[in-house]
Structure formats: structure tokens, C-alpha cells
KEKE-3310 file (N, C-alpha, C; in steps of 0.2 Angstrom, whole numbers, plus 5000, padded with zeros to 4 digits):
npx = (5019:5010:5002:4999:4991:4992:4987:4990:4992:5007:5019:5031:5029:5019:5027:5038:5032:5026:5037:5042:5036:5035:5035:5033:5041:5045:5043:5037:5037:5025:5014:4996:4980:4977:4976:4986:5000:5014:5018:5027:5035:5033:5023:5012:5012:5007:4993:4985:4985:4977:4982:4986:4998:5005:5009:5016:5015:5024:5021:5021:5008:5007:5014:5011:4994:4983:4973:4979:4990:4982:4977:4988:4990:4979:4980:4990:4988:4976:4961:4949:4950:4947:4956:4968:4982:4987:4998:4999:4990:4978:4971:4981:4985:4976:4967:4968:4963:4969:4963:4968:4962:4946:4944:4953:4946:4934:4939:4946:4934:4928:4938:4937:4924:4925:4934:4926:4916:4923:4924:4936:4938:4931:4924:4917:4926:4934:4941:4945:4940:4945:4947:4963:4972:4983:5000:5013:5029:5038:5051:5068:5074:5064:5062:5064:5065:5063:5072:5084:5085:5084:5087:5082:5071:5056:5056:5060:5049:5037:5037:5044:5036:5025:5031:5035:5023:5018:5028:5025:5012:5012:5023:5026:5024:5034:5048:5062:5076:5074)
npy = (5064:5056:5054:5042:5037:5024:5011:4996:4987:4984:4996:4993:4981:4985:4995:4988:4980:4988:4996:4988:4989:4992:5009:5015:5027:5032:5027:5032:5028:5032:5041:5043:5051:5053:5061:5068:5079:5077:5063:5051:5035:5026:5032:5030:5016:5014:5015:5026:5037:5038:5037:5029:5017:5020:5022:5033:5035:5039:5039:5035:5038:5035:5023:5014:5012:5020:5011:4999:4999:4999:4986:4978:4982:4977:4963:4959:4961:4958:4964:4962:4961:4970:4983:4975:4965:4950:4946:4959:4970:4982:4999:5006:4998:4997:4994:5005:5018:5033:5045:5056:5064:5067:5058:5048:5043:5038:5028:5020:5016:5008:4998:4992:4987:4978:4969:4964:4958:4948:4937:4932:4934:4928:4936:4953:4968:4979:4990:5007:5021:5037:5055:5062:5065:5075:5070:5062:5059:5044:5040:5040:5028:5019:5020:5012:4999:4985:4982:4986:4978:4964:4951:4952:4945:4948:4953:4942:4933:4939:4950:4946:4935:4942:4950:4940:4934:4945:4945:4933:4935:4947:4948:4953:4967:4971:4981:4981:4971:4968)
npz = (4929:4942:4958:4970:4985:4997:5008:5016:5027:5035:5030:5025:5017:5007:5001:4996:4987:4977:4973:4963:4951:4934:4929:4941:4950:4962:4979:4994:5011:5024:5035:5037:5039:5052:5068:5074:5072:5062:5066:5075:5072:5083:5090:5080:5080:5092:5090:5094:5087:5076:5063:5048:5042:5027:5010:4998:4982:4967:4951:4933:4923:4909:4908:4918:4923:4935:4938:4936:4945:4957:4955:4957:4970:4977:4974:4983:4996:5010:5007:5014:5028:5042:5049:5050:5045:5043:5056:5060:5069:5071:5069:5062:5053:5043:5028:5015:5003:4999:4989:4977:4967:4960:4949:4952:4964:4958:4949:4959:4966:4956:4954:4967:4967:4956:4962:4973:4965:4959:4966:4972:4985:5001:5009:5009:5002:5013:5012:5015:5007:5005:5004:5001:5016:5026:5022:5030:5029:5034:5046:5041:5041:5038:5025:5009:5015:5014:5003:5009:5020:5018:5024:5037:5049:5048:5035:5028:5031:5030:5021:5009:5004:4999:4989:4981:4977:4969:4959:4953:4948:4941:4931:4919:4920:4929:4934:4925:4928:4941)
capx = (5019:5005:5004:4994:4993:4989:4989:4988:4996:5014:5021:5037:5026:5017:5033:5042:5028:5025:5043:5044:5031:5037:5032:5033:5047:5047:5038:5039:5033:5023:5008:4991:4973:4976:4975:4993:5004:5021:5019:5033:5033:5031:5016:5008:5012:5002:4986:4982:4985:4972:4985:4988:5004:5004:5015:5014:5018:5025:5020:5020:5002:5008:5017:5006:4988:4981:4969:4984:4993:4977:4976:4994:4989:4974:4983:4996:4986:4969:4957:4943:4951:4946:4962:4973:4985:4991:4999:4999:4983:4976:4969:4986:4986:4970:4967:4965:4965:4968:4963:4971:4958:4939:4945:4956:4941:4930:4943:4946:4928:4927:4942:4935:4918:4927:4937:4921:4912:4927:4924:4943:4938:4924:4921:4917:4931:4932:4946:4943:4941:4944:4951:4970:4973:4990:5004:5019:5034:5041:5058:5073:5076:5058:5062:5067:5066:5065:5078:5090:5085:5081:5088:5078:5065:5050:5056:5060:5043:5031:5037:5046:5031:5021:5035:5035:5016:5018:5032:5021:5006:5013:5030:5026:5024:5039:5054:5068:5082:5072)
capy = (5060:5056:5051:5038:5035:5018:5008:4989:4984:4987:5000:4989:4977:4989:4999:4983:4977:4994:4998:4983:4989:4997:5015:5018:5030:5033:5025:5034:5026:5037:5040:5048:5049:5053:5068:5070:5081:5074:5058:5046:5028:5024:5035:5027:5010:5014:5015:5031:5043:5038:5037:5022:5016:5021:5023:5038:5032:5043:5034:5038:5035:5032:5017:5010:5016:5020:5005:4993:5000:4997:4979:4975:4983:4972:4956:4958:4961:4955:4970:4960:4961:4976:4984:4969:4961:4945:4947:4966:4972:4989:5004:5009:4993:4996:4994:5012:5021:5040:5047:5063:5067:5064:5053:5042:5041:5034:5022:5016:5012:5003:4992:4988:4984:4972:4964:4961:4954:4943:4930:4931:4934:4926:4942:4959:4972:4984:4995:5013:5026:5044:5060:5062:5070:5077:5064:5063:5054:5041:5041:5038:5020:5015:5020:5007:4995:4978:4982:4987:4973:4957:4946:4953:4940:4951:4954:4935:4929:4943:4955:4943:4931:4947:4952:4934:4934:4950:4943:4928:4938:4953:4947:4957:4974:4973:4984:4977:4970:4968)
capz = (4935:4946:4965:4974:4992:4998:5014:5016:5032:5036:5024:5022:5012:5001:4998:4992:4981:4972:4970:4958:4945:4929:4929:4947:4950:4969:4984:5001:5017:5029:5039:5035:5041:5059:5071:5077:5067:5062:5071:5075:5071:5090:5091:5076:5082:5098:5088:5097:5083:5070:5057:5045:5038:5020:5005:4993:4975:4961:4945:4926:4920:4902:4908:4922:4925:4942:4939:4936:4951:4962:4954:4961:4978:4979:4973:4987:5003:5011:5008:5018:5035:5045:5054:5051:5039:5046:5063:5061:5070:5074:5064:5058:5047:5039:5020:5013:4997:4999:4982:4976:4963:4959:4944:4956:4968:4953:4947:4965:4967:4951:4956:4973:4965:4953:4967:4976:4961:4956:4970:4975:4993:5003:5013:5005:5003:5018:5011:5016:5002:5007:5001:5004:5021:5026:5022:5034:5027:5039:5047:5036:5042:5036:5018:5005:5020:5011:4999:5013:5025:5015:5029:5043:5049:5046:5028:5025:5032:5028:5015:5003:5000:4995:4983:4976:4974:4964:4953:4949:4945:4936:4929:4913:4922:4933:4932:4922:4932:4949)
cpx = (5013:5007:4998:4996:4989:4991:4986:4992:5002:5016:5027:5034:5024:5022:5036:5039:5028:5031:5045:5040:5035:5032:5031:5040:5050:5041:5041:5034:5031:5017:5003:4984:4972:4975:4981:4997:5011:5022:5025:5030:5030:5024:5011:5007:5007:4995:4982:4981:4980:4975:4986:4995:5003:5010:5012:5019:5018:5025:5019:5014:5002:5011:5013:5000:4987:4977:4974:4988:4989:4977:4982:4993:4984:4976:4988:4994:4978:4965:4950:4944:4951:4952:4966:4975:4989:4992:4999:4992:4983:4974:4975:4988:4980:4971:4964:4968:4964:4968:4965:4966:4951:4940:4948:4950:4936:4933:4944:4940:4926:4931:4939:4928:4920:4930:4931:4917:4916:4926:4931:4943:4931:4921:4921:4924:4929:4937:4942:4945:4940:4949:4958:4970:4981:4994:5011:5024:5037:5048:5062:5074:5070:5058:5066:5069:5068:5071:5085:5091:5082:5082:5085:5072:5059:5050:5056:5053:5037:5031:5039:5040:5026:5024:5035:5029:5016:5022:5028:5015:5007:5020:5031:5026:5029:5045:5059:5073:5080:5072)
cpy = (5061:5053:5047:5037:5029:5015:5001:4985:4987:4990:4997:4985:4980:4992:4994:4981:4982:4996:4994:4984:4994:5003:5018:5020:5031:5030:5027:5032:5032:5035:5045:5046:5050:5061:5071:5072:5078:5068:5054:5039:5025:5026:5031:5020:5009:5013:5021:5037:5044:5037:5030:5022:5016:5022:5029:5036:5038:5038:5038:5034:5032:5025:5012:5014:5015:5013:4999:4993:4997:4989:4976:4976:4978:4965:4954:4959:4959:4962:4968:4960:4968:4978:4979:4967:4956:4946:4954:4968:4979:4994:5006:5004:4992:4997:5001:5014:5029:5043:5055:5067:5064:5058:5047:5039:5036:5028:5017:5012:5007:4997:4988:4985:4978:4967:4961:4956:4948:4936:4928:4930:4932:4931:4948:4964:4977:4990:5002:5017:5033:5049:5060:5068:5072:5070:5066:5057:5051:5042:5038:5031:5016:5015:5015:5001:4988:4977:4982:4982:4966:4951:4946:4948:4942:4951:4947:4932:4932:4947:4951:4938:4936:4949:4946:4933:4939:4948:4937:4930:4943:4953:4952:4965:4976:4977:4979:4977:4969:4960)
cpz = (4939:4953:4967:4981:4995:5005:5014:5021:5033:5030:5021:5016:5006:4997:4993:4986:4976:4969:4964:4951:4941:4929:4935:4948:4958:4974:4991:5006:5022:5032:5036:5038:5048:5061:5074:5071:5068:5067:5070:5074:5078:5091:5087:5078:5088:5096:5091:5092:5077:5063:5054:5042:5031:5016:5000:4987:4970:4955:4938:4923:4913:4902:4912:4924:4932:4943:4940:4943:4957:4961:4958:4968:4980:4979:4979:4995:5003:5012:5012:5025:5038:5050:5055:5044:5043:5053:5065:5062:5073:5068:5060:5053:5043:5032:5018:5007:4999:4992:4982:4971:4962:4954:4948:4961:4964:4951:4953:4966:4962:4952:4962:4971:4961:4957:4970:4972:4958:4960:4973:4982:4995:5007:5008:5007:5008:5018:5011:5010:5004:5004:5004:5009:5020:5026:5025:5032:5034:5040:5042:5036:5039:5028:5014:5010:5018:5007:5003:5019:5024:5020:5035:5043:5046:5038:5025:5025:5030:5022:5009:5000:4996:4988:4978:4973:4968:4958:4949:4945:4940:4933:4923:4914:4927:4930:4930:4927:4940:4950)
residu = (MET:GLU:LYS:ALA:THR:LEU:GLY:GLY:GLY:CYS:PHE:TRP:CYS:VAL:GLU:ALA:VAL:LEU:GLN:ARG:LEU:GLU:GLY:VAL:ASP:GLU:VAL:VAL:SER:GLY:TYR:ALA:GLY:GLY:HIS:VAL:GLU:ASN:PRO:SER:TYR:GLN:GLN:VAL:CYS:SER:GLY:SER:THR:GLY:HIS:ALA:GLU:VAL:VAL:GLN:VAL:SER:PHE:ARG:PRO:GLU:VAL:ILE:SER:TYR:THR:ASP:LEU:LEU:ALA:ALA:PHE:PHE:ALA:THR:HIS:ASP:PRO:THR:THR:LEU:ASN:ARG:GLN:GLY:ASN:ASP:VAL:GLY:THR:GLN:TYR:ARG:SER:VAL:ILE:TYR:TYR:HIS:THR:GLU:GLN:GLN:LYS:GLN:GLU:ALA:GLN:GLN:VAL:MET:ASP:ALA:VAL:ASN:ALA:SER:GLY:ALA:TRP:GLN:SER:PRO:VAL:VAL:THR:GLU:LEU:SER:PRO:LEU:PRO:VAL:PHE:TYR:PRO:ALA:GLU:ARG:TYR:HIS:GLN:ASN:TYR:PHE:ASN:ASP:ASN:ARG:GLU:GLN:PRO:TYR:CYS:LEU:PHE:VAL:VAL:LYS:PRO:LYS:VAL:ASP:LYS:LEU:LYS:LYS:ALA:TYR:SER:ASP:LYS:LEU:LYS:LYS:GLY:MET)
# end
């Protein structure tokens, strides 16, 4: 089992997307990269903590590689907008990869270079690539949010389209029965 820590806007979106990948065993929403210990959601939303909304993913590399995990991550958020995903604006919504090992750092840089070279985006990737700082799990009600709140308007209009995009692009790598 390996871990990856990623932020691409609201953690509800990233969590919902990555939970659906075969080989991903757990996705925990949380906060990382700031200067406040044990921040609350309200503190992080204020934009004053320096933390990003992130997810920490436990995955089996023999089933899904780190590179494939990153490919799904980049396919379902805009890595070219600084501190913004759609209507979610602020440093807490930045695109970020917190690597756990030097190998992850190298692979992440290769994936970002490939995304830039692909021409998929008109602007360059601005995803932050940094060593993993302390990860703080978010409050319980943020965990498994989309699965537990599918009819909530944000889930219907923001999260679900990202999940649907993943389903279309990665149907062969999705967990059975999702």
C-alpha cells in the first residue's frame, strides 16, 4: 500500500473521483501545506491558514500506478488556474501534489511535463509540487461526502460532472460496481 496526497480544488470533488478507481482503497479529505495546527474547515475556508484542501489516497501500486492515479487527477480538474477551480477561489483550492518520496516527485514532474506537452490546456500547468507537510484529516462530515450527499446542489452541479468525466475517460480502471 502506498499513499498519495493531492489537491485540485474542493476536496469533495477530488475524493469522489479518486474513490472510484480500481486499486484505491481509501481516500481521506483533509488539509495540508499551511501554518495552523489542526485547522478547522472554517479556518481553511477563510484563506488565512495557508492550507489547501487535499485528499490522502491509500492505493495498491500493483493495481493502479502512481502515474495512472495522477493521470485521473489531471483529467478531472484544471491544473492551469492558480488558486481556483471553477467558482471555488483562494489558495485553499490550489492544484497541488504533495509527494511522499523522491520517486513520486520524479513521476509527478514527468506527468506534469506530459500534460504541458499534450496541448490539452492552452495555459501551462501551475500545479504546486512540494514534499508532504503535515496532513490533517478534515472533520467527519467531509469524509465520503459525495457518496453520502449526492442530491446536495454542489454535488449535483460540481462534483457529479467530474465523476461522469472520469467514468467516460477511465471506465476500464474503475472499481467494479461503482
